N, C-alpha and C positions, 0 to 999 in steps of 0.2 A: 770787541761786544759787537762790530757788526758779524761777522763770524756766527757765535752764538746764536743772534738773530732771528741770522735766515738758517741756521739748527733749528732751531726749538718753530718756527714756521712750518718747514717744511714735516718734521716730525709731528705735532701736532695736527696738519691737516687735516688725516683721519678721521679725528677725536672730535674736530674737530666741526665737519662736515656730518658727523652722526651727531652730531649736539644741535645743531643746526636742523636737520629734519626732526630730530625733538621738540625743539622749539615752534616748528610748521605745527606738528599735529598737538601741541597745547594749545597753539591758536583758537581753535574751532572749540575749547572745552571753559567751559562758566571757570569766572573769576576765581585762582586759587586751586582749583582742582584740574589735575592732569589726565589725557584720555591714557587708556592701557595701550597702547599703539606710543604714543608718547614717552612712558613708563619703558616699554619694552626699550625705544629706540637709544634711551639715556644708559639703561642698564647696560645694552650692549657697549655703549664707546666707553664705559669705568671699565665693563669685565677686558674687550681689548685694550686698555692703557693700563692696568695691571699686568696683563698676560706679556706687553709687550715691555712694560718697565723690568716685569724681574727675568728677561728676557736678557735682556742689554747688563742688567746689572749685572747677569751670575757670567755674560763674557768681559766684562770690567768696563763694558763702554760707556763712562758714567756718566758723559756727559749728553748724550744722547737718553740713557736713560731717566736724567732731570725731571724731562714736562710732563713724561707718561709716571714716573711714581708722584713728580705733583700731585697731578689731577687727580691719582685712585687713591692717596695718602686723604685727601681733601674731603674726599668721599669716604672716609670710614675705612679702608681696605689699610687690614694691621700690617702684615707684612709689606706691605709698601710704607707703611710710617716710620717700620723701623729702619729697615734700608736708609731710607730719606734724613733719618736722625741721627744713622752712621755716615751719612754723606757730610751729612750739617757739621758732625765731629772733627774727621778727618778733613774737610775741607774740600769732599772729590766733585770730579764733573762740573765743576764750574759754580755747587751750593756754597752758598757762604757759610765760611768754619764761625759758626759763633757758638755757645756750648748753651744760648736762651734756645735755637731752636732744633739742637741736639737734645735735649732734655725734654723741649716740649712736646713732639717725634714721638721719643722713647718713653715719656711718658703715659704718652693716649695711647699708641701703641700695646702697651703695658695693663691698660686697664681690662676689666672686666676679663673674658672669656679669652685666652691667647694663646702664641708657643710657649712654653716654657726659657726657651733659648731667650727670649725679645725678654719675659720676665728676669731670668737672672742677666741681661747685658745692662737691663735696667737699672736693678739694683746696684749691678757695680759700680756702675756710670756716678747714680747718686750716691754712694758708698765716698765717694772721690770729693764729693763739694764740700767744703767747710759749714759746718754746723751752723754758721751765725749767718750761712746767706739759705741756707734749706729753707725757708718762709716764703724766702723771693722768689726759687724755682717751684715751692710748693704752687705758688701763684699762676706759674706761668704753666705748668701742668694741670691743672684744673681751667683756664682759661684755655687748652689745646683740648681738653675733653669735650668745654661744653660747644667748639666749633667744630670738629673734626671727631668726635666719639663716634665709633658705630652708630649705636642706637637713635643717633642722632638723625641720618644719615638712612633711617631704615634696614640698616645693615645686621646681620648674627650670625656670629661665628661658630666654629666647633669647632671641635678637634673629632676627627674620624680617621680609618684605617685606609690609606692609599687600596687604590683598586688590585689587589692579589697579595695585596703584602700587609704583614701586621705591626708594618710604619704607622704611626697617629702622628698625622700634620694638622695642620691651621686648615682651617674649611670657610672661608667668608663669602658669602651671600644673599642679595639683595633681595628684600620681600618691601610685596605692592602695600597700601594702609589699610589694607584689610590681610593683610596676615600673609598675601600669597608668594609664594618664591616667584622668585623671575627669570627661570632658566640660563644657566651659561652656554649659551650651544658654541662656544668656541672652547670650551673645556669639555663639553658632552663627544667632540672630534676628539680633544688630546688629552682624557682626561688626567692620564697618569704624569705629565709633563704640570697639567697649568689648574687642573681642578683642585689641589689640593698643598698649600706650600710649605716649608719650615724658614727657618731664619737664621744666615750664620752671617757677621761683620765679612766687608767685601774684603777678599783676599786677606783674611785669616782664619786661624783656627779658634774655637771656642775660648780658648785663653785671652785671644787680643787683649794688645794692651790700648786699643786704639779708644780706649771708651771717655768721651768728655771729661775736664779735667779742671770743671771750672776755678779761677784766678781769682775770679772776685765778685761780686753781685749779680743779677742780671742786668741790672743799669738801667735808663729810660728806654719805654717803648717793649720791654720784654715782654708782655703778655700778647701778642697780635699775632696774628698773620704769618702764610705760608711763605717768607721771606724766602727770596733765596741769596 
């Protein structure tokens, strides 16, 4: 546990520093109002968390990916949500192996405009839930959508063509309260790698059998949190 906490502390340092900068910039604003600079810094921290988590996940460095994916997922990024859901399903990288979190994260990732592979994986996972337990799990999904849905965090998602390719991929971006795009400067530099993303269960093909198979109802506390 001590080792895990040390790793999480180191990996989150850059994101925390950026978030602290956003907090300082927001201090000068009116209560409940975020300055343009604070919003930009916050968005940069979230875009960085998304990109770092995606790269570490792709490299199967799940323990290192966990804090970055959690931060991105909690702020409405769908691919990070799906990846985090899979990690909870399989118990990867220190993520708690728990069907509540797996179904919750996969459910919010599959809500609205998303990647077809995310919808497919969620549907396969959902169909394995005994029918008598589905209402309880639906409550879990509804709670995750209300807390972590893209719209809640001013994130808009669309399926667009990757640069120079006919392959369509999911792109989720942050917008300010007035509907203006907050540009992902990191993706502008490496747009082909980070601007668009696709989901595939870690270490598995499209027909992966690693989707969560709940053995019972969600149990107490099923409705909340981004627990690990």
